[in-house]
N, C-alpha and C positions, 0 to 999 in steps of 0.2 A: 614577358618582359624580364630582363635580368638586370640587377644592380650590382656593380662590382665594388667590393670593399676588400682591399688587399687581395687575399686569395678566396674571399667569401663571395658567394652568389646569392643575393637576396631578391626574392620575387615578391612584389607588393601587389596585392589584389586591388583591382579597381582603378589603378592609376597608370597611365602610359608615360611615365617619367623615369629617367635614369639618374641615380645619385652616384657621385664619385666621392667616396670618403676614404681617407688615408689610414684609418686605424679603427679598432673596435670601439663602438660608441653605444651609448644608451639608446634604447628603442625610441625614446621621445625625440632624439635628434633626427630621426627619419621623418618627423612631422614638419620640419622647418620649411620644406618646399611644398607642403600639401595643406589644404584647408583643414584646420584642426577639428571642426565639427564635433566638439565635445568628446574627443577621444580620451578614454580613461584607462585603457590597457590594450594589450595586443594578444593575438593568438599566434604563436610561433611554432611551426612544425606540429600543429595540432594541440599545443599545450598553452593554457592561459598564463600569461606572463605580465609582470609589472613593467610599466613604462621606464622605470629607472634601472632595470636590468640591462646588462650589456649584451649586444649581439656580436658573436665572434665565430660563427660557423655558417655553412650553407643552410638555406631554409626559406620558408615562405611566411610572410607576415600578413596578418589580417588585422585591421584596426577595429577595436571594440568601442562603440559609442554607447550612450545611455539607452538607446533603443535596441541594442544587440541582445540576442538571447542569453549571452553569458554575463551581461552587465550586472544583473542582480547579485551574482556571486561576488562581484567586486564591491559594489556599494553597500551591500549588507554586511560584508566582512569589515569594511571600514566603520560601519555603524556600530558593530560590536566593540570596536576599539574606542569609539567615542563614548559609548556607554560605560566601558571600564574606566575611562578617564574621569567621567562624571562621578562614578561611585567612589573613586579614590579622592576626588576633591571634597566630596560630601562627608565621607566617613574617615578620611585621613589616610595618607599613603602608608603610614606605619601601622595602621589598623587593618589593612586590606591585603590579603594574599590572593594573587591571581591564579586561576586555573587555566581553562582553555575557552576560546570564544569563536567557534566555527559558524559558518552558515549552514542552514538546514533548509528543507523544502519550505518555501514561502517566508523564510525569516532567518533569525539568528539567535544565538544565546551566548551568555558568558557565565562561567562558574566563579564564585567568590567564597573566600573564607573571611568572615568578619570576626576579628579576634575579640572585640568588645562591642556587643550589640547584635542586632539582627535586622535583616531587610524583610519588610512585609509588603503586601500588595498596596497598602496605604502609602508606602514610600515612593511608589512608582511615579506619581506626578512630579514629585520633587526632583527625582533623577532625570525625568524628561526635561524639566525646565533647565537643569544644568547642561544637558545635552544640547539644547537649543542655543545656549550661550556659547558652547564650544563650536557649534556650526557657524554662528554669527562671527566668531573670531577668525574663521576661515584659515586655520592653522595649516601651514605647509607640512605635508607628510614626507618625511625623509626615509629613504631606505639605506641601511648601513650593513655592510659585510664586515664582520669582526672575527678575530680569532676566538676559538671556543673557550680558551682559558680566560680571556678578557671578558667574554659574555658571562661566564660563571661568576667571576669576581664581581662584576657589576650587579648581577641578580642577588648574590649573597649580601652585598652592601645594602640592597633595597629590602632584604628580608624575604625575597620571593623564592621560597623553598621549592615550590612546585615547578617553577621555571628552571631551577637548577637541576631538578630531577629529569626534566625533559631534555635539557641541553646535554646532559651526560649520556643520554641514549642516542644522540645524533652521531652517526659515524663520520661525518665530514669534519675537516679541520677548521672550517669556518661556518658560522651561522649568520642568519639575517635578523636584524632588529629593525623595527619601524618606530620612528619618533615623530610625535606631533606635540609641539609645545613642550611642557614638562613631562609628558607621558612617553615612556619607552616600553616596548613589548617585543618579546620573541615571536617571530611570525615569518612564514614563507611568503605571505602576500598572495595575490597582488592587492594594492589599495588604490584609492582615489588620489588624484594629485594633491588635494587639500580637503579639510573637513567641511568646507562650505558648499560642496557640490550637490548633495541630496538632503532635502529638508523635510521630506514627508515620511514620518515614522510613527510608531506607536509601541510602547512597552505593554506586554500582554499579561504576564503572570510571573510569580515567584514559586519555585518548588525546590525540594531537596534533591541532591544528586551526589552519590558517592564519587570521590576522586577516582577517575579512570574506570568508573562503573563497577568497582569492587567493594562489596559491603564490609570488607575487612579494613578498608581505608576510611579516612575522615569524611564526614558528611559536609558537603559544601552547599551553598545556595546558588541556584541557577535562575537567572532572569531571562525570560523569553521576550523577543520583540520581533517586529517586522518593519520593512521599509520598502518604498516604491519610488520610482523616478517621477511619477505623476500623482497629484493629489487625488484625482478621480479614481485611479487604480487602488490607492490606499483605502479610500472610502468604500469602494466596492468590496474589497477584501474584508474590511471590518464588518460590513453589513452581512457578508456571508458567514463570518464567525458568530454573529448574533443569531442568525438563522440556524446555524449548526447547534448552538446551545439549546434551542427549542426542540431540536430533533435528537438530542443526545440519547442513544439507545440504552445507556446505563440508567436513565430515568424512565424513558418510555417503556422499556422492556418489562420491568417489574410492575409498573402502573397498569399495563395492558394485560397482565397475567401471562407473559411470554416466558420469562426466565428470571432467576435470581442467582446470586453467587454468595455462598456463606464462606467468608474469608477466614473464619476461625477453624472450620473443619475441612474445607475443600477449596482453598484459594486457587483461583485460575481454572476451576472445573465447574462450568455452568450447570445448574439444575433447571431442567425445562419443565414448565408447568403445562397443563393440558393445552392451552392455546399455542404455546411454542411447539409442542409435539405435533400438533395439527399442521402448522406451517412447514416444519421440517419434513413431515411425511409427504406433503404435497410437492415440495421441491424435489424430494427423492423419487417420487412416482413419476413426475414429469421427466426427470433426467433418465430414469430407468427405462421408460418407454422408448426414448430416442436412442439410447445406447443399444437396445436390442434391435431396433430398426437398422442401426449402422453396423451390425455384425459383431457386437461385443458379447462375451459370455460372462455372466456375473459369477463371482466366486466369493468365498469367505475364508479368511485365514486366522490362525490363533492370535490372541491378544498377548500371550506370553510364550516366548520360545527360547531355546537354549542359547547360552552365551557363545557356544561354538558357531552358531549361524552368524551372529553379529561380528565375530572376529573375521569370519570369511568374507563378509560383505564390506568390511572396512569401517563400519560404524564404531567398532570397539576402539580403533585407533584415532578416528577423526571426530567422533560425536559422543564419546562416552560420558562427558560431563553433563550432557543434556538428556541423559537416559535415566530411567528408573530400573532398579534391580531387586531381585528376590532370590532366596535360596531354599531348596527343599531336598531332602535325601542326599545331602552332600553334593548337590548339583546347583550351578548358578544359572539363573534365567534373567532375561530382560523383558520388560514390557515394551512392546514394539513402538518405536518412534516413527517408523515408515512402513509402508506396505510392500515395497518392491521385493525384499528377500522372500516373502511368502509367495508372491506370484512366480518368482524364479523357481521355487520348489515345485510348484505345480507344473511349470514347463518341463522340468527335469524328470517328472514322474513317469514319462513315457518317451518312446523314440519319436523323433520328429523328422519328417521328410520335407524337402523344399516345396512339395505340393501342398503341405499343411499350412504353409506360411501365406499371409500373415496370421498370427494368433493374437487375439485381442481379449485380455482379461480386464474386468473392472470390478470395483468393490467400494462399498461405502464403509471404509475401514476406520475403526476407532484407533487413534494413536495418542501417545502420551510423550510430552517433551518438557523437560524441566526448564522453566524460565524464572529468573530472579523475581522476587516479590515486587521489587521497585519498578519493573517494567510491565507488570500485568495491567491490562486495560480492558475491562468489560469483556465483550466477545471478540474484540480485535486482537488481543494478545492473551492467550490462555495456555493452560498446561495439558488439557485434555480436549480433543476435538475429533471430528469425523471428516475424512477426506473423500471426495469423489475421485478416487485414484484409479488410474488405468495404466496398463503397460502393454505395449504392442511389440511383439517379436517378429521381425521381418528380415528379408534380404536387403542388402544395400541398394539394389536396383528398385526396391519397392518403397524406399523412404519417401520420395516425393509424393507419390500417390497417397500414402498413408497420412502424411502431413496435411495434404489437401482435404482428406476425409475428416481429420481432427478439426481443421479450421471451419469446415462446413457445419460440423456438429456444434462447435462453439457459437457460431452465428445463430443457429436454431435455438440453442438454450438461452442465449442472451436476448433474443428477439422480444419475448413478452414483457421484459422489464424496461424496454425503451432505452437501453444504455447506448450511448455513443462510446467508442473506444479507440485507443491508439495502440500501435503495435511496435515492439522493439525486437530487433534481431541482435543477439549477443554472440560475438565470435570468439575464436581461440585465445585463451589467456596464456600468460607466460608459463604458468605451472601446469600445462596441459599434459594429459596422458595420451599415448598413441601417436601414430605417424602423422606428419603434416599433410601428406597426400590424402589420407582418410578424412581429416578435418576439412580439407578443401572440398572434397566430394560431398560431405555432409552439409557444410555451410551452403554450397551451391544448390543442394537439394532443398534446403529450407527457403532460400531465395526464390528458387523456381516455383515452389509451392505457393508462396505469398504472391508472386506475380501471376500465377495461374488463376488465382481467385481475385486478382485485381485489388489487393490490399496494400495501401501505402504503409511504409515502415521506416523506422529510424535505425541505423546501424550503431550498435554500441561495441566499438572495437575493444577486444580483449576482456570482455565482461562475461563470457560464457562460463559454464561450470567446468571444472577441471576434467570432467569425463566427456564433455561434448558441448556443441553450440546449442542455443535455445531461442525460443520465441516467447515473449511475454505480452500479455494483453492488459492494458490499463483502462478500466471502465470509468466513465464520468457520470457522477450522480446528478440529481436534479438541482443541486445548488453549485455545481461546477467543480466539486472535488474529484480527484482521480484516485483510483484504488487498483493496485496490481492484483489480479485474480487468476485468470487462466494462464497456464504455462505449458510449454511443449519443449521437451529436452531430449536430445539424442545422447545415447550412452554406449560407449565402446568398452568401458572398463569393467563394469559389473558382469557382463556376459563372459568376459575372459576370466575373471576371478572365480566364477562358478563353473567354468569349463562347459558352458552351454554350446551345444552343437545341433546341426541338422545335416541330413544327408543330401548332397546336391545331386544334380542330374547325372553326374559322372560317377556317383556312388561314393564320393569322398566327403569327409566331414568338414564343415565350415562353421564359423561362429556367427550367430545372428546379430543384427543390430537391435538394440532395445530402445524404445521410445517411452519415456515417462511423460504422463500428461495428467493435468487436473483442470477442471473447468470452473466449478464453483470455488475450488481450492479447499479451504476449510468451510464446511457448511455453517459452522457457528459464526465465523467471521462474515461470510456472505449474508447470513441472516441479520447481523448487526448493520451491515451496509444497507440492506433493504429497509430495515426499521427507519434509518435516517433518511434514506432516499425517498420513502413514502411518508415520512413523518408519522409513522404508525398506522396510516390509513392505507392498508394493503388493498390491492385490487380484489374484486370479489372472489376470484378463484383461489386466492391465498388466505383470505380473511378467515380467522378461526370461527367466528359466528357471522354468517352471511345475511341472515334476516332475524330480526327480533319482532315477534308478534305482540302487540300491546292492546289488550282489551280495555275498553273505556270504563266499564263497570263490571261487577262480579257476574252479572247475568250474561256477559259476553265471553266469559272464560271458556265455556264449553265449545263455542264456535272457534275461539282462538286455538284451542287444542286440536280441533279438527283441521284447521288451516295448517298448523305445524306438522301434523301427521302426513298431510298431503305433500308438503314441502320435503319432508324427510324421504318419502317414497320416490321423489324426483331427484334425490341426491343432493339436496340443499341443506346446509348446516343451519340449524334454527334453535332459538330458545323462546319461551313465552314468559313475559314479564307480568307476573300476577301480584306484584308487591302493592301494598295499600298506599300508593303515592299518587300524586296528581299526574294527569296525562302529560302536562308540560315538563314535569320533572323527569318522567320516564324517557321522553324524547330527547331531552338535553343529556341525560345520562348515556343513552345509546350513542349520541354524537360524540361525547367525551371518550367513549370506548371504541370509537372509530368503526362502528358496525355499518356496513354499506347501506342496508335498507331497513326501514321501519314500516311494518304493516299495522295500521291502526284499524281496529274492528269495533263496530257498534251495531245498533239496531239495523241501520240501513245496509251495512255490509253483510250482516247475517241474512237478511231477507233476500239480497240480490246475489249471494254467493260471490262477493267481491271483497276487495281490501282497499283501504286508503293508503297510498304509498308516499313515503317521504324518504329522502336520502340524507346521508350524514352531512352533506354540504348545506342542508336546509332547504333543498328544493322540494316543493310540494307537487308531486306528479299526479295528484287527483285520484279519483276512485277508478279501479280497474278490475275487470273480471279476474278471478283467481288464476284460472288456467292460462289466460293471456299473459299475465305477469310472470307466471312460472316459466312459460316458454321463453320469454325474454331473458330471464336470469339464467336459465339452464344454458342458453346459447352463449351468454356472456362468460359463463364458467368454462364451457367446452372450448371456446375460442381463446380463452385466457386473455380476454380483452383488458387493457389497462384503463379503459374508460367505462363509466356507467352507461349502459345502453338505454336505460330508462330516462337519462337526462339529455339524450341526444334528440 
């Protein structure tokens, strides 16, 4: 359906109605002949727009209601303005300098500088109460386009120095301001029609944040919040946050003897304790076995390599600020932030024929990347980590088949963890390298691979890497949070930079395609995800200690040691608890340490060559013959079962 507006043709989704308008109008005018149905914004030609913006060109309009997938972007952005207005009312507009207030995943934040005073977590209920008043006032939100000079003058009068800085950097002659009551803010929008539309919100925390993320700038205060269109959705999200606090890997990790971080001597560089080393080893052994089955060759590359290599790869120009450097014998070296240049050197070390392709190299490669201290976060954001990195060198006609192979490998590696996952395909960005035709072939190959394995995916237009399109996997953990882990990227640029070649069937040189891929991603980050996914109660195959043998009295210690020796001989990780504590205390302690099984042994068990089995969930499995229970646990480990086979 086409709607004629002067020389404009507007196509409106979902309605078979023609509008005849004589001049450019605001989007909200298009609603006059349609049921409003709580329309809060529009998507025009694929871009989210405010209802008060004017339509003056050909395009397609989609109405955004509160149940639309893009609605949270609108009402959470509005909520950040409501919060800023509340803060200025409470602390005084002459005492508050506004930073920025964007939406983020599942919420929003706003940065403030309080000239006299400080916002603390204890102040959040007071700010929330003022926000409720603003919502009850149902203030109309006005969008204003003003000349840059006028906007700068206005913000200078209000003492909003950070807004002046932002306006000065905008290249357009006009900027947009949004006004609700006495509050005016620089903003692109879009926003709700008024402040009374969404009432279900919660302020979560206060933290410090440098202006524009630069530690050389002033430290501001950042208030985080969340908002939902429905109360039940807000309640569910807050419940999930409470559960997440209980699962925080930064607390569970040290408590369970997995890792710690000494921020005075090695900030952002985790130190793994024996239990953590066991889990990482099991993750690597599992992955290594599957990689070898899928035709990969494991390699190892140096941790420190010449500056010359990083200049050639492009990292020197584009990534230098995130790298660590050292010098010896008047030569400059870099600690590697990525493994790909090392794998390229291996490829170049010999002549390659088209018959040799594809070549698949993988490595558990240690990398170092500088991150500002303010963004470090347990195992999730570190400076030193291990990647399960792999690079496939292949012909363009082999790309689809190789991507299918990578996806199948990802599915096998994720299977034991019980993860659900979603997939995104990111296409050519504006600043791409290489010919459009090659990009189209590569993107079509990725699409074909995803469709070949029957994987649903969402297309992210223009969000690919500058050197090629990519596929990202987002896993969902046990409490519903999503994490971006596996990634598959096509690269045309680096093989050209390093002049990689192979000899084709006609005896001529061609440049191979390079596929970058990781499945765990960062092993450290993946471990952090697993700690929170399992709340520290790892399945038996990953548990650092799989069985604790508990003798009832000293006279049972000898039999307990015999049981432990038999378990070790069967490949089961075990310890014997000979402490002079009560039986109940030892059982509770084993449960706190999340050990899957407790074998209690006394006179009866010693006499019958049996053990009394308990699980960390408190299930009493009764007395069982030792070999019988060993066979069950060994099977549970070998199959990498996520459930206790003794509880079934």
